[in-house]
ZAMARGU-4260 file (C-alpha; in steps of 0.2 Angstrom, whole numbers, plus 5000, padded with zeros to 4 digits):
<rodrens>
0) 5566/5490/5308 | 5556/5503/5318 | 5547/5498/5334 | 5528/5494/5332 | 5515/5507/5339
5) 5501/5503/5348 | 5484/5512/5349 | 5471/5506/5361 | 5453/5511/5359 | 5441/5511/5375
10) 5423/5515/5375 | 5412/5523/5389 | 5395/5528/5394 | 5386/5515/5384 | 5389/5501/5371
15) 5387/5502/5353 | 5395/5519/5352 | 5405/5513/5336 | 5422/5509/5343 | 5425/5497/5327
20) 5420/5511/5316 | 5432/5524/5325 | 5446/5511/5325 | 5443/5506/5306 | 5442/5525/5301
25) 5459/5529/5310 | 5467/5515/5302 | 5460/5520/5286 | 5469/5537/5287 | 5486/5531/5293
30) 5486/5519/5279 | 5481/5533/5267 | 5496/5542/5274 | 5507/5527/5269 | 5508/5518/5286
35) 5506/5498/5287 | 5491/5496/5299 | 5481/5481/5306 | 5466/5482/5320 | 5463/5468/5333
40) 5447/5467/5343 | 5448/5460/5361 | 5430/5452/5367 | 5426/5451/5385 | 5414/5437/5383
45) 5418/5419/5389 | 5414/5410/5372 | 5430/5404/5364 | 5423/5413/5348 | 5407/5420/5342
50) 5403/5404/5332 | 5391/5397/5342 | 5383/5413/5348 | 5364/5417/5341 | 5365/5431/5328
55) 5352/5439/5339 | 5364/5440/5354 | 5379/5445/5345 | 5376/5450/5326 | 5383/5440/5312
60) 5398/5429/5314 | 5412/5435/5303 | 5424/5422/5295 | 5443/5426/5290 | 5451/5418/5276
65) 5462/5407/5288 | 5446/5400/5294 | 5442/5409/5312 | 5425/5413/5317 | 5426/5431/5323
70) 5416/5447/5329 | 5408/5456/5315 | 5419/5472/5318 | 5432/5462/5310 | 5421/5465/5294
75) 5422/5483/5297 | 5441/5481/5298 | 5443/5473/5281 | 5429/5483/5272 | 5439/5500/5277
80) 5457/5494/5275 | 5455/5481/5260 | 5467/5470/5270 | 5463/5452/5276 | 5462/5449/5295
85) 5466/5433/5304 | 5463/5422/5319 | 5476/5434/5328 | 5464/5449/5325 | 5451/5443/5336
90) 5453/5438/5356 | 5440/5432/5368 | 5441/5429/5385 | 5436/5412/5384 | 5451/5408/5373
95) 5464/5418/5384 | 5457/5408/5400 | 5457/5391/5387 | 5475/5394/5384 | 5481/5399/5402
100) 5470/5383/5409 | 5479/5371/5396 | 5497/5377/5401 | 5492/5374/5420 | 5487/5356/5416
105) 5504/5354/5406 | 5514/5360/5421 | 5520/5375/5411 | 5518/5386/5428 | 5530/5375/5438
110) 5516/5372/5451 | 5513/5391/5455 | 5496/5398/5459 | 5488/5403/5443 | 5480/5420/5445
115) 5472/5435/5434 | 5488/5445/5437 | 5500/5440/5431 | 5496/5425/5421 | 5480/5431/5413
120) 5486/5448/5410 | 5503/5440/5403 | 5492/5430/5390 | 5482/5446/5385 | 5498/5455/5382
125) 5506/5441/5373 | 5491/5440/5361 | 5490/5457/5358 | 5509/5458/5352 | 5507/5442/5343
130) 5498/5451/5328 | 5512/5462/5325 | 5526/5447/5326 | 5539/5450/5312 | 5536/5468/5312
135) 5526/5467/5297 | 5515/5483/5304 | 5520/5500/5308 | 5504/5502/5319 | 5492/5490/5328
140) 5476/5497/5333 | 5468/5486/5348 | 5448/5488/5351 | 5444/5483/5368 | 5425/5475/5368
145) 5413/5481/5381 | 5413/5497/5391 | 5425/5504/5405 | 5418/5498/5421 | 5412/5482/5415
150) 5419/5468/5427 | 5424/5457/5413 | 5435/5470/5404 | 5444/5474/5420 | 5459/5461/5414
155) 5459/5470/5397 | 5460/5487/5405 | 5473/5482/5417 | 5485/5473/5403 | 5483/5490/5393
160) 5489/5500/5408 | 5505/5487/5410 | 5508/5489/5392 | 5507/5508/5392 | 5519/5507/5407
165) 5532/5495/5397 | 5531/5504/5382 | 5531/5522/5386 | 5519/5535/5380 | 5527/5538/5363
170) 5525/5520/5358 | 5508/5517/5365 | 5492/5528/5367 | 5474/5527/5372 | 5459/5535/5364
175) 5442/5533/5374 | 5427/5535/5365 | 5412/5541/5375 | 5394/5549/5373 | 5390/5567/5375
180) 5369/5566/5376 | 5360/5581/5371 | 5346/5586/5382 | 5331/5594/5371 | 5322/5599/5386
185) 5337/5611/5391 | 5344/5611/5374 | 5361/5607/5380 | 5375/5595/5377 | 5379/5587/5394
190) 5398/5581/5397 | 5395/5573/5414 | 5393/5556/5407 | 5410/5558/5399 | 5419/5565/5415
195) 5413/5550/5425 | 5419/5538/5411 | 5437/5545/5411 | 5436/5545/5430 | 5433/5525/5430
200) 5446/5524/5418 | 5458/5534/5428 | 5453/5523/5444 | 5460/5508/5433 | 5478/5518/5431
205) 5474/5523/5413 | 5474/5542/5408 | 5466/5543/5390 | 5478/5553/5377 | 5463/5556/5365
210) 5445/5557/5367 | 5433/5554/5354 | 5415/5562/5358 | 5400/5553/5350 | 5387/5567/5348
215) 5372/5571/5338 | 5375/5591/5338 | 5392/5598/5335 | 5402/5602/5350 | 5404/5621/5354
220) 5422/5626/5359 | 5415/5629/5378 | 5411/5610/5378 | 5428/5605/5371 | 5437/5616/5382
225) 5427/5609/5397 | 5430/5590/5392 | 5449/5594/5390 | 5450/5603/5408 | 5440/5591/5418
230) 5448/5575/5410 | 5466/5581/5408 | 5468/5580/5390 | 5474/5592/5377 | 5461/5603/5369
235) 5466/5598/5352 | 5464/5580/5358 | 5446/5582/5360 | 5439/5575/5345 | 5421/5577/5339
240) 5412/5561/5330 | 5394/5569/5326 | 5382/5557/5318 | 5383/5554/5299 | 5372/5547/5285
245) 5383/5532/5282 | 5398/5525/5291 | 5409/5528/5275 | 5410/5547/5279 | 5418/5544/5296
250) 5436/5543/5289 | 5432/5561/5281 | 5425/5567/5297 | 5440/5561/5307 | 5451/5569/5294
255) 5443/5586/5295 | 5445/5584/5315 | 5464/5580/5313 | 5462/5564/5324 | 5477/5555/5312
260) 5488/5571/5315 | 5486/5571/5333 | 5489/5552/5335 | 5505/5553/5324 | 5510/5568/5334
265) 5509/5558/5351 | 5516/5543/5343 | 5531/5553/5338 | 5528/5548/5320 | 5529/5560/5304
270) 5515/5564/5295 | 5523/5557/5278 | 5511/5564/5266 | 5493/5570/5263 | 5482/5555/5264
275) 5478/5547/5249 | 5459/5546/5248 | 5453/5549/5231 | 5446/5534/5228 | 5437/5534/5243
280) 5430/5550/5240 | 5424/5543/5223 | 5415/5530/5232 | 5406/5542/5244 | 5401/5553/5227
285) 5394/5538/5219 | 5386/5534/5234 | 5377/5550/5238 | 5373/5553/5219 | 5366/5537/5212
290) 5359/5538/5193 | 5347/5525/5196 | 5338/5515/5210 | 5334/5495/5214 | 5325/5486/5227
295) 5331/5471/5234 | 5323/5459/5246 | 5335/5450/5259 | 5324/5436/5265 | 5332/5428/5281
300) 5325/5422/5298 | 5335/5435/5308 | 5329/5451/5300 | 5324/5461/5317 | 5342/5462/5319
305) 5351/5472/5304 | 5368/5466/5312 | 5363/5448/5309 | 5366/5451/5290 | 5379/5466/5292
310) 5390/5460/5279 | 5377/5456/5265 | 5370/5474/5269 | 5387/5482/5266 | 5391/5471/5251
315) 5376/5479/5243 | 5380/5495/5248 | 5398/5494/5238 | 5390/5486/5223 | 5377/5498/5221
320) 5388/5513/5222 | 5400/5503/5209 | 5384/5503/5198 | 5379/5520/5203 | 5362/5514/5210
325) 5353/5518/5226 | 5350/5500/5233 | 5334/5502/5243 | 5336/5484/5254 | 5320/5477/5261
330) 5322/5464/5275 | 5309/5450/5273 | 5307/5437/5287 | 5306/5420/5280 | 5294/5413/5291
335) 5281/5425/5284 | 5281/5419/5266 | 5270/5406/5260 | 5266/5400/5241 | 5250/5409/5241
340) 5257/5426/5248 | 5274/5426/5239 | 5268/5436/5225 | 5261/5450/5237 | 5277/5450/5248
345) 5291/5448/5234 | 5282/5455/5219 | 5288/5472/5219 | 5307/5467/5221 | 5320/5469/5207
350) 5331/5456/5216 | 5330/5443/5229 | 5343/5437/5240 | 5341/5422/5251 | 5352/5423/5266
355) 5362/5412/5275 | 5357/5403/5291 | 5356/5386/5301 | 5340/5375/5306 | 5324/5373/5300
360) 5315/5387/5307 | 5308/5399/5291 | 5315/5386/5278 | 5299/5384/5268 | 5298/5402/5267
365) 5316/5403/5259 | 5312/5388/5247 | 5295/5397/5241 | 5306/5414/5239 | 5318/5404/5227
370) 5303/5397/5217 | 5295/5414/5216 | 5313/5421/5209 | 5315/5407/5197 | 5297/5406/5190
375) 5296/5425/5187 | 5314/5427/5180 | 5318/5439/5195 | 5337/5441/5198 | 5342/5429/5212
380) 5357/5427/5223 | 5356/5412/5236 | 5371/5411/5250 | 5375/5395/5258 | 5359/5390/5266
385) 5351/5400/5252 | 5358/5391/5239 | 5353/5375/5246 | 5337/5381/5246 | 5336/5385/5227
390) 5343/5367/5226 | 5330/5359/5236 | 5316/5369/5227 | 5321/5363/5210 | 5322/5346/5215
395) 5305/5346/5221 | 5296/5357/5206 | 5307/5352/5191 | 5314/5336/5195 | 5298/5330/5204
400) 5308/5323/5218 | 5294/5325/5230 | 5299/5328/5249 | 5316/5332/5243 | 5327/5341/5256
405) 5343/5344/5265 | 5347/5330/5279 | 5350/5345/5291 | 5331/5347/5291 | 5325/5330/5286
410) 5337/5316/5289 | 5324/5304/5283 | 5321/5312/5266 | 5320/5300/5250 | 5329/5314/5242
415) 5344/5320/5251 | 5350/5334/5238 | 5358/5343/5252 | 5368/5331/5265 | 5382/5331/5277
420) 5400/5329/5273 | 5406/5312/5276 | 5418/5318/5289 | 5405/5329/5298 | 5393/5313/5302
425) 5404/5310/5318 | 5406/5327/5324 | 5396/5330/5340 | 5405/5348/5345 | 5397/5364/5338
430) 5411/5376/5337 | 5424/5377/5324 | 5419/5360/5316 | 5413/5367/5299 | 5421/5370/5283
435) 5428/5385/5286 | 5439/5399/5278 | 5446/5400/5261 | 5444/5385/5247 | 5447/5386/5229
440) 5434/5387/5217 | 5437/5382/5198 | 5423/5393/5187 | 5416/5386/5171 | 5418/5398/5156
445) 5401/5405/5147 | 5393/5404/5165 | 5386/5421/5174 | 5399/5417/5188 | 5413/5418/5176
450) 5406/5434/5168 | 5406/5442/5185 | 5424/5436/5190 | 5432/5436/5173 | 5443/5422/5179
455) 5442/5403/5181 | 5448/5401/5197 | 5444/5411/5215 | 5446/5408/5233 | 5431/5410/5242
460) 5426/5409/5262 | 5416/5395/5269 | 5405/5392/5285 | 5394/5376/5284 | 5392/5359/5287
465) 5381/5353/5272 | 5385/5352/5255 | 5377/5348/5239 | 5374/5330/5236 | 5384/5325/5220
470) 5374/5308/5218 | 5361/5321/5210 | 5372/5331/5200 | 5368/5323/5184 | 5349/5325/5186
475) 5352/5343/5189 | 5363/5346/5175 | 5352/5338/5162 | 5337/5348/5168 | 5343/5365/5170
480) 5351/5369/5185 | 5371/5368/5181 | 5386/5367/5193 | 5395/5383/5188 | 5409/5381/5201
485) 5417/5366/5209 | 5430/5364/5221 | 5445/5356/5212 | 5452/5345/5227 | 5434/5338/5234
490) 5424/5340/5219 | 5412/5348/5229 | 5399/5360/5221 | 5402/5378/5225 | 5391/5388/5214
495) 5375/5383/5204 | 5366/5392/5190 | 5350/5392/5179 | 5357/5397/5162 | 5339/5399/5155
500) 5336/5413/5169 | 5340/5431/5167 | 5352/5430/5182 | 5349/5415/5196 | 5365/5410/5205
505) 5367/5401/5221 | 5385/5400/5230 | 5388/5387/5244 | 5402/5400/5251 | 5400/5417/5258
510) 5405/5431/5245 | 5400/5446/5257 | 5415/5441/5268 | 5426/5448/5253 | 5418/5463/5248
515) 5427/5480/5253 | 5423/5498/5249 | 5438/5499/5235 | 5434/5481/5229 | 5416/5477/5228
520) 5413/5458/5226 | 5411/5454/5208 | 5394/5443/5210 | 5386/5456/5221 | 5391/5470/5207
525) 5385/5458/5194 | 5369/5453/5204 | 5364/5472/5206 | 5368/5476/5188 | 5355/5462/5183
530) 5342/5469/5195 | 5344/5486/5187 | 5342/5478/5169 | 5327/5469/5176 | 5318/5486/5179
535) 5322/5492/5162 | 5319/5476/5153
</rodrens>
């Protein structure tokens, strides 16, 4: 088996330049040429994982099929590559230090003084290589979180330096992403920030092999030559990444820039064949040339930060393209919705999606949104807490269970239609204690869910503690809200539907984590289709 090649993607000048999108785009191009590729993210924060982080701090927490709570960039990796990631694809400083400290407590270091070098860096290198165990990938791309020069990133940068020395330049290369700002006052692109960023990387012992320059204006040949000269890289290794209208254009921009060819040449790998991107181009054509449009409201309590609902947003984009429809997404703060103003806030929507979340803030607004969708026959998709809100609303207003609630919000409620799982009632820690990852769901025939999936069993990803309370299942079923999907092992309700409604579906799992560019999630596709039909009749 050929030796695994490693690519490291670092960032400089400023954060949020799009290392994850560049990594995913390069991986897509290499995959399209016939190589087996995976991507991992190294996060410098000390949290063990992002599971306990406020979405305002770090955006959404993405969940892998094997139950890992990870950085949202793993969502980009899966959406671009159409290949599942796992726990091994996201490493944090917290997890690294936790492992090293546990080893020290067990005596694994035989009394040696435990230090950043070599013990922390050795553990980082071990984790980097772990994702390629068994040589199942030709190429591993590793994105280093943060910005070069950050104190917390130094152990990762040092680990990369060591790996590059150990493996040799033909097996390991570094791509550095920086910003080339445009000063409108002088009408110039300025390269000095990039030069300083590369200098910081050089001071850490790493010479980047390729530079990717984020810019709002196209680079001139003079700018490319200047950057190449002063940063000591080949001129054809200076890659332009100009702003585009959608992240899904980036792979084609990188193809035009020959990023994949430059990478393969430096890694001494063959080009194999021209990238097979016809399906990707077809998706982009539909995205750019919609035949209709629909207006979807995302009701949540973190709407000020779009990244808090990143996977939902992208799933709507994927399913919109599948339906040749432009999805006009409107973010609505659940705290703003009351029963009185719901018609004003929600009345012009073609579909309503009540988003997941935790805690009581904004919960009544989500319940009012579910009620408005139910009463006005507007297509509705409730995800996780959104599904639970639909259940609570139905209990209160159809079953006349006054004060019905989830015990997460009201532990004294007379009607706990949503309740804590038995095994969770003694848990006090917050991190990694939920029903996480993939679980089976058996789908009933003749339902909207079955119509969407076209099969009777699926596996979907979960991230929650509270569940539909089966003590009330018969009450709901008799009165018009049915269990359309059940977990066969636990008998827990996974999907609820209202058959008499145009399209009203609530799911306990997170379908947005499974939607990709080439395989939009069937529930989102069906939801968007219903919202289009809702507009026309």
